[in-house]
N, C-alpha and C positions, 0 to 999 in steps of 0.2 A: 504494500499499500503505498503510496507514494506520500512524501513528509506533509505536506499541507493537508491534505486529506485528513491524515492522522490527527494533525490539532485540531482541524474540525471537529471532528470528531469528540476530541478530548476534550475541548471547550462545552460540548452540550452536556456530556458527561458532567462535567466540573459544576456547570448550572446547576443541573437536578440534582447532584449531592446537596450543594451549599441552599435550593430551595427546601431540601428535606430537613437539613439540620435546624434551618431557620423555625421550620415548623412546628419540628419536636420539642420537648420539653424535657431538658435533662435533669436528670438526678443520682445521687449515689448510688454505686451498687455494693452491696455488703459483701466483704469478703468473707468465703467460709471458713469457718472456725478451726477446722480440723486439720487444714493447711497451715495452720498458724502455730510455730513455735513458743511457747513460753518458760523463763525460767525465773525462780524465786518460790516466794518473796523472800528478799536478803535484808535481813533487820538494821535499821539505820534510825539511831537514837536522836541524831539531830540533822535530818536530810539536808538543812539549810547549808550545811558546810559543804556536801557535795555540789549544791546546785548554784549557791554563791559564792564558791571560791575565785578567785582573780586566776586561778589554775584549771576550772572547770572543763575550760574545751580541752585541755590536752588530757584531762582523767577520762571523760567520754571518748575520746578519740582513742587513747591508748584501750579501754575496756571494747568500745567497737573491732577493734583488731584483731584482741584477743578471744572474744567471742564468737568472730567470724570463722575461726580455726578450730574451735573448742569440740568439735564432734557432738557426742552425743551429753557429755559431762563437763562442769566448768568447777574449776577448785578455785575458791576465793579465801584468803586468808585461814587457810585450813580446813574448811569445810567445802562439802561436795555438793554440787546443786545439778539435777537432772532437766534438761529441755524435756517438757512434755506438750502435749497437744491444748491449747488453749480450752479447748472445752474441758478439760480436767485439771485445771490451772488453781490454785487455791489465791482468792482474791480477797480476802477476807481483812489483810492488815492496812491501815489506812497510809502508814507512812514507811512502807516498805520499799526498797529497790526492786522493782522487776525487769526484766529483758524480754524482749519478743524479737521475733527474726521470720522471715518469709521471704519469697523471690517471687518478684513481677514479672510474668512474661508479655510482651506485645511483639505484633508482628506486623509493626510498622511505628514510624515517629507517634509517639502521644504525649500528650499534654494534659494536666488536670491536677487534682489536689488528693492528697490522702489524709481523708478525714479519721481522726482518733477520739473515740468516747470511752468513759468509764476510768479513765488514768489522765493524771495532770505532770505539770513540770515535766516535759517532753525533751528528747534529744533525739531526732529521726537522721539516721545514715543511710544513703543511697549507693553502693557499690565504693563504699568506706569515704563518701562526702557529706556533709551534714547538709541536710535541705532546711531551704529558708521556711519561714510561716508565709503561707497565704492569707485570703480572706478568709476561708473556711478552716482551713488544717495546711499543710505542708506541700509546697509548690514542686511538683514533678515535671520532668521533660527527660524522656525515655527513647532513644533511640530503640529500631529494632535488635528485638534479644532478651537477654533473662538479667536480672536486676537483683541483686540481693540488699533485702532493708532488714536494717537494725535498729531498734528503738528500745531507749532506756525511759524510763518512767518513776518518780521518785514520790509520787502520791497518787494515792486511790480515790477518784471520785466516787462520792455516798451514793449508793441505793443507784449506781447507773452501770447498765453490763458492760464489759469490755467490749468493743465494736470496733474493729477499721473496716472503711468502705473507700473506696474511690471514685472522685466526681471528674468525669473528662470536662474537658474544655468543649468539644464538638462531638456529634454522635458517634463518630468513628474513634473518638480516642476511649478505648477500651484494653481492660487489663484481665490477666487471668494469673491464678494461682498455681506457682508449678509444682505439680506433684510430686518431685524425687525423679531420680534417674538423672541424667547427663545434661549439662546448659550449654547454651552455645558460647561460643569463641567470643571474648569481649578484645576490645581495644587495649584497654589498660593491662588485661592479662599478657596480651602477647607481648606488647612492648615491656613492661615490666620485669617480667620475668628472667630470670638469671641466666646467663650464659657465658661460657669462656671466653675471654677475649687474647689469651695469648698462653702460651706452653713453653715451657726451657725443660731442656735433659741434660744431665750433666753427663760428661765422657763414658763412664763406666756403666750408664743406665740404670742407676740403682735410686738417682734422688731426681723429682722433678719439681719445678716451679709453676705454679698455676697460676693465673689471675681469674679471677671472677667477678662480674658486676651485675647490677640490679637495678631496677628503680623503684622509689616509693612515693607515695602522695606526699609525705611530710619531706621528704629531700627536693620536691619539686624536680628543676631541671638537673639537677647536680647528682650522677650514679653513685651507688654505693657500691665501694671497691673493696675486694678481699684479696689477698694473694696469700698461699699457701706454699711451705716447703713439705715435700711429701716425699715419702717413700713410694717408689713406683709400684710394688707390688701389691700392697693393699691400698694405696692412696692414705694410711696412717699421716697423719700432721705430724711435722716436726717441730714448725715455727709459723708463726703467722702477720701479718702486717694489714693494718686497717687502712690500705693503701696501694696504688699502683706503683710500681718500682721500674724506674726508667733504667735502660741499659743492665739489665742482670745478666750476670752470667757466672756460670761455674769456672772453678779451678781446673785447669787441666789435669792436676792430680787428686779433683773429686773432694777436696776436703775445705774448701770453702766457697763462699758466693760471693760476689762483688755486684755491689748496684749503687746506683747515683739519686740522691736525696736531697734536697735541700742545697743544690748546687755542690754537693760535696761525694767522696766516694766514700763507701764505708763497706767491710768487709764482714762478712759471719763465719765466725767457724763451727762448721755442721756440728761437728763432736760436742764441744763444750759450749754451743750457741753463745758465744761471747764475741759482741760488736765491737770493733773499734773504727777509726775514722781512718782511712789513709791518704789523704790529700787534703790541701787547702781548698780554697771555695775556687771552682773551676765553672764561673758564670758562664753559659752559652756552650758550653761542653755536651757533646754526645757520640755514639757508635763506639762504643768503649768494646775492646777487644784484647784478648789476653795474647802476648808472645811471650812464650813458656809460662813459668809461674811467678815469674818475678818483675812482670812488667807490661804494662796497658799501651795498645796505641787506640788514639780517638783523634775525632776530629773537633776541631776550636773553631769558631766563628766569629769573625769579626765585621761588625756592624758598618755597612756601606756609607758612603757619605752624600748628601744631598745636595740640590742645587739651591736650598733657600727656601723661604716662603713665597716669592713673589713667582716663580716661573719654574719649568722642569726641561732641559734639555733632553731627549732623550737618547740614548745609546746604541740601541737595538730593539728589536721588536722584544726581546725578552723583557725589556726594561720597563715592560707594564707590569709584570710579573713582581709578587710582594717579595722583598728580600733580594731580587736579583744581583742587587749591588752587594751584599754581603759577600764577604769571601772567608771562605771554610777551606783551612789547612790543617795536616795529619802532624800529630804530635806524640809523643812517648814517654809515659810515667813510670818510675823506678818507684815501683812499691814500696820498699823498706826505707829509703831514704825520702821521698816524695819529688826528687827532683825530675823536673820537665824539661827534654830539648825537643825543638821544633825538626819536622821532618821534610816538609817539603815548602816550597816557597813559591808561588806561581801567580800570575794575574787570573786566572782563571780558578774556580775552585777544585780541590783535589779531593776525590771519593777512593776511598777505602772498599776494593772488593773481595780481597781475601789474603791471604798470608801463608808464605812457606816458611817454616821455621829451619829447616833443613837446610835451605840454600838461602836461609837471612834475607829472605826480600819480599816485600810487599807488589802487589799488584793495585794499580792505580788508574783512574778515569777521570777525564776530566770533559765536559760540553764547551763544544768549540762553535762558536759564531760562523756560519757558512752556509749562505743561502744558495749556491751554484745550483746545487740540484736537490732536488727531491730525496728525503721529505724534509729539506730546508734545515738540515742542522746535523750536526757530524761531532764523534767520539773521539777523543785521543786515549787510548791506551798505551799503558807506562807502566814500568818493574823499575823498584827503588831499591838496591840494595843497602842495607842497614849498618853492613859493615864499614862499605867503602864510602856511603853518600851518594853514590854516582845513580843517574838515574838513567836509564835508555827508553827509547820509543819503540814500542810493537808495531804501532800500526794506526791509522787516520780511517775510521768507518763510519759509514752509513747504516742505518737499520739495524743498530747494536743496542742489546738491552743490559747485559750484564757477563760477566765472567768470571771462571774459579780456576783454580789450579787442577791438574791430576799430574800422576807419575810422569808423566810423559810430554807434559805440554799444559793447554789451556780447553776446558770447555767454555764455549760461548753460546748465549742464547740471543736471537735477534730474528728479523724477519726475514721473507727469501730472499729478497735484494740483499743479503749482508754481502760484503766482500765481492762487490759486482755480482750478484746473482747466484752465490754458489748453491743456494739453497731452492733455486725456484723448480717448481712441477707443476706449471700451468699448460692450458691448453692454448694452441695457438690462437691469438685473438684477444687474450686476455690479460689484464696487469693486474701482476700479484698484491695483494694487500699485507702490509708489510706489520700489520697487528696480528698477524698468524704465526705465532711464535714456533721457531725452531731450532733445532740442537745442532751443534758444532763442534768440530775438535780442530785444533790448531797447535803446530809447535810452539817453542817461546820466541822464536822469531817473528811469528805471526804467518808463517808457510804454511804449506803441506795442508790445505782448510779442506775438512771432510765434512757433508752435509750429512748427518745421521738420521735425519727425519723426515725427509722427503717424501717417503711413503708411509707415514703416519699421520694420520688425519687430525688427532687431537693437538690444539694448542698450546705450546708447553710455557710455564709461567717460571716461579723461581726454582732453583736447582742448590741439592745439597751434594758433594762428591763424598765418597768413602775412600777408603785408604785401599782399598781394590779397584780403583778407578770407577765402578759401577755408580750410577746417578740416582738418586733419589728426587722426585719432582712430582708437583700439581701440575694437571693438564686440565685445560677447556676441551670436554670432550662431549660433543653434543648440547645435551642443557644440564650436564654434570660436571664437577669439578674432581674426579677422583684423583689417588696417589698412584705414582708410577714408579716401575725401578727398570733402570735402562741396565742390562748385563752388558759390560762391554765384551766380555770375554766370546759371548754368542751374537754381540751386536743386535739383541732382542729387546723388545718394550714389554715389560708385564705388568700388569694391573694389581694392585696390594689392596685398596680398599674397595671389594667386591660389594660390601655389604651396605654400604650408604651411598649418599648421593653427592653431596657436597662439602668436601673439606675445607674449613676457614683457616684455622690454626693449628701450626704442625712443627715439630723438631724430631731431629734423628741422629745416633750416635755415629761414629765416624767408621767402625769397625765393618768387616765384611758382612757376618751376621746382624745388620744395624738394628736397635730396637727403636722403634718408632712411635710417637706418640702424637694423637691427633686429635681435634675436637671437629664435628664433621654431624649434617644434620639430613635429614630426609624432607621431601617434600611435605609430605604428610606426618612427620614425627620430628619432636623438638631435639636438640642440641644430646649428643652424645660423646662421652670420651672413650677412645680406646687405646691400647699399645698393641704393638704387634711385631713380632722378630721377622724381618726378612726371609721368606721362604714357608712361615706359618700362618696360620687363620689368625683374625685379629680378636681381640678379647675386649668385651666391652667393660669397663669399669666406674662409669656413672652416666647419668641422663638426669634431663631435665623433666622427665615424664610426670613427677609428682605435681608439679605445678599445673598441669593439664589433666589430674587423674578423673575427674568428674565431669569433663568436658567434650562433646563431640567436635571430634573435626573432620574437616569435608573428606568426603568419598572423592580418590583420584582415578582416572582413568587417562590412559595415553590415548589420543587420537591425531593419526598420521596421514596425511595428505599429498599424493602425487601431482606434483602440478603438470601443466600442458606440456614442459619440457621433458618430464620423466623424471624430475627431481623430486625426491620424498621432502615435504615441509614438516618438521616434526612439531607436534602439540601434544597439550594435555589440557584434561577439562576436569574441573572441580565441581561435585556437585554441593545442592543447598541442603542446610540442615532437614532433616525429614523428610528427604526427597522422596518426591509420588510422580512418578512416568504417568502419571494420568492428569497431570496439572500443567498447566502453561508458565513458564518461566521468564522472567526478564533475563538478558545475559550481558555480560562485559567483555569485550576482546580486548586483549592486552599482548603486547610485542614491544620490543627495542626497533631491531630493523638497522641498528647501527651495526657497529662490528664484532659487538657481544652479544652472548646468547642471554636471555632469561633462564638462570639457573634456578634449580630446584631447593630452593631454600626454604626451612619452615619460617621464618622471621623475614624480615626485611622491609625496605621503606614502602613497597607495594604489596601489601599483605593479602596475598589471593584467599587465603584459607578465612578470612576475616569478610572478604567480599562476599565469599560463600555462604556465611554464617548470617549476612545480611539479606538473602534470599536470591542473589543472584547465582547464575550457571557462569562460569568462568571459563572463558579459553585462552590457553596462552601458547603462542606460535612462535617459529622461529623462522623468519622469512629468511630468503636468498639473501648473502653478504654476511654472514655471521663467520667468526672463525669456528674451528672445533668440529668441521664436516670436510674437511681436506682444501687445499688450495684453490680450486676451480671454483666452489661454493663461496668462499673469501673474498674470491677474487671479482664477484658481482658485485661486490660495493665499490670497487674503483670506478669513478666516474659515471655512477650510475645515477646518487642523489634520488633514488625512490623507484627508479625504472623498472627493474624486477621485483622490487620489495611489495609495491603498491599491487602489481597484478597478484602476487603470492597470498596477501591479505585479503584483498579480495574473492578471490577463487578459494582460499581455504576456510573465509565466513561462510560461504554460499555451500560450500561441502558440509561443513560444521551443521549446519541451518538442516540441511538434507537430513542428515545422519542423527539429528537430537531431534525428534518433533515435540517435546517437550518443552523446547525452548520457542517462545513467541516473537517470530522473525520481525513485527514490527516493533519490538520493545529490545532492541540490540544496541547498545553503548559501546564506544570504543575509548581507548585512553594509550597514551605514551609518553614520554619524559626525555627530555633533552634530543638526540636524534629521533627517539619516539615521538616527541612531540612535535618534531619537522612533520612525522610521516601523518600524524594526525591532523596537522591542517592541509596537508597535502592531500591525504584520504576524502578529507571535508570537500574540496573541489572536485572530486574525480567520481564520487559514488552517491547513491542516495539509498543504501541498503542499511545504513547506522540511523538512529533515530535522534543522537545525540553523542558529543563529541568533547572531550577533555584533553586538553594540550599542557603538560608540564614544561617551562623552560624550553619552548619550539623555537625552531628557526623559520622565520617567515620569508627572509632576505638573504640568499645566499652569500651576494656580495659583501653585505652590511656586517653579516657574523664573519666570513673571511676577514674581513679587514679591523672589525672591532672586539672580536672575542678574543681574549688574552691567548688561546689556544688556536684560532681559527686559521690562521695562515698555515700552520703548523700541521694541525689534523689534517687540512686539504689537502697539504702535501703527500699525504697517503689517500686520502677518501677521492682529490680530484688530482691524482698525479697528471702534474705537466699541463694542466688546463687550468687556464686564468681568465679574467674578464676578458682580457684586452685578446685571446686567441682562442678563446670557446665561450663566447658571450651567450651562445645558445645554453648552455650547460646551468650559467647560473642565472639567467631569465625564465626559461620555460620551466624549470624545476623547482622555482621558488613561490611556494602558494601566495604572494599578495602580489601577482600579476596574474592569479585565477580567481580572487575572492569573490569575483561576481559568480563565479558556479557553485558557493556554498550554499546547503538548500536545509540543514538541519540546525539547532541549536549549537551553539559551541561554547567551552569555558576554556578561558586562558590563564593559566596560573603562574607565578613567577616570583622570584626572591628579587627585590628590588637591588639588590647588591651585588647578583650575579655577574661573576667578571668572565666565565666560562662562556656563557650565550647572554648577551647583555639584555636587558629588561626591555630593551628599544624593541627587540624581536617580535615581541606579544604587544607591544603598543603600536607597532606599525600594523600588524593585522587587526587589532581592535580598531584603530582608527578607519580603516579599510570597511572593516563590517558596518561599523556605526554609521558612517555616510552612504553605506549601500541599504541601511535598515534591515539589517541583517539581525537575528535572536544571538547576542554573543553578550558575555560577562568576562570580565578582567577581573581577578582579585590577586593584588602583591601580597608577598610577605615582607614587613618591614626587617628591615636587617639584616634579610636572608641570602646566603648565596646561590649557587645551584641546586644546593640540595636541602631541605629542611630538615633538620636533626635534633634540634630541641624537642624535647618531652611534652611541654605543654603546645608547642606549633603544629608538633604532628599528629597530636589529638584534633586540633581543629583543621589541620591539614585535609587529614582522612575523614572526618565529618564532612568538609568542604565538598569533597568527591563525591560522597557517598549519598550526601543531600541532594548534589545536584542530579545525580542519575534519579534519585528515588523521584525527583518533581518530573522528570522528562519521560523515565521506564517505567515508571510505577503509578503516575497521574497525581502523586502526593507530594505538594510543594511545602508543606507545612515544615518541613523540619529545615529546607533551605530558609525561609521566611524567617524562623525562629533564632537560625544560626547568624544571620546577619541583621537581626532587632534591633542589635546593642551597639 
């Protein structure tokens, strides 16, 4: 059904619903007492001490948190109290503290007031947040989901039955009491739950340092961090820190742990747990690495000079980057004496890549200003002899990522065009995508370069070299990120982490039978921690499932489509909570479309499981141009800017709708961010199969992004290789959504951080201006002070609500959440 026909029908339906609401009389609906639990009465001889205390808010917050996790019983001051149905609750004592809890379920955004009778002096908490008083009761605004309610009361109203009721703002504002069983996934639950952010292993594999973080209502945007030193075998804790540790590393002899805190280095003896400070203040120092047991090599930053307060003369394209004028050089610290010596001095910053203690050398890289050929940047690779102080140049490379020592030379990661195209494996007529990571080996003179992964489709990320020259690394393999081993003796690749989808943090020992520890997630399961010895199966030692024990997680199905060119386009489908194939559901289609895949993470900035919990079928696909599928697949990102991707998304969405008859084809939205935001804008000009669009940080004009984005020209050195506005103007105009804005037919929401330096906010402003002048249905929401990503806890919740409420408005004919969301 065309969009305008749909919108006219929706207006008719909304008008009818409004007349019905206005003609009906709203009344409070009593909540059944059998699904409400009560606890108490708890004797309080002077209840005013509890309710009138200056710390009353903290007292009730604490009580709410404890009671919410108390199970069937609650112990207070040595007394045990049991939760019981409200219908059997002892209600006689007038001044006793009583507690009540229940869960309200709503299938759409719902507003109204919770009215409480029979008790007085109340504190009402919904999902841990205290509700405010309304005209008759306590004001509630509930998004789709299940909401835990906790109430404290310190006074009994004489001769009045205790009763809870809900009075909706409109006829559709109705709640039900959850009767037990699993609840739907909630935004705070997903964002706040504990995750492992980093792991480190001692060389002998006996000890690990694990950093965890979670969020809490009380701490707001500040993460609660915990770092634990543990025995690897059973994760028994040896020592803890209530903060994250910078540059933490185990000594080569496995006897101590060194970490950077408050600008000083500290050393913990693992046996005695005695800590001593081993350095003077080292402000702006980072990247510490042991050189033997006696010294540390590190990077020390010198802040760059500016041009004063009146004007700035740019020195290079990179001069737009924060801290680009800073200079970082390498230093060595003697642990026993605290003496420091400078190792490098250069106008370009020096980055430590690796250490070879046997040869007494450091492997160093420097970024060089060189725009003469794509990708319009170069890297110099050098080796420093610590004994003689001599530095020699190994080579000058494009499409270089990193390097590590082997026993016979160097392993290098880089794009297919590294070293003049040594890694190229693309069909005739295609241009390789240098974001498709490859593995190479060369000698210490930068010669005899061997491409090791030409026939290996996954894109190679960070590497760790073992003493036998095997390599442990993560790779982007389709929409997964597993751990792999490169077996140097047999020149083969072996997948290690078969049991999970996406490895985020990992560490490895150096021996041939390496011990590996890694934190990983599955698309439908929360994070878990594994240990594994190379050649053996992994052992799960921890997971975050307790935080989701009573939560329904979306069912996930793979859905792959073969496009007209015979290429398989991978996808996956998340089904809503309590899915019923006989019903019709709205759907959301998500993609990136740039050069990276949308990986199978359980959490993430774009929470697919949460969208499904809000009643949407979610289809995530991997259109042509991403790495992880082989070089031909990723090469179609180059000089395309949507050519293949648009067709893949439209074709795959149509196939998805045909294969899933429970999806309402008239209520399908689509969204993407960054390059995906560009794709959303472009798709809105190319098709009418979508009923609503959301673009986050999208690109509307390729030329302005190329010139104004901090990384625009350099990214385009890969994505638009050898194409510029002066030699290929058609690429920059025909593929820019702004030049086709008049073809947009459906509502579109543009979201942008107003401090975005990657894709400047002007990209959304330009498209917004065009659509406004064309009298199109467009909204623009800016997040103040935010860059390319929305990261803070409070803004993330607002941002997620912005996206879902917009789709609720246009795909569910439910504008109330959107209007409430921006009513303040």
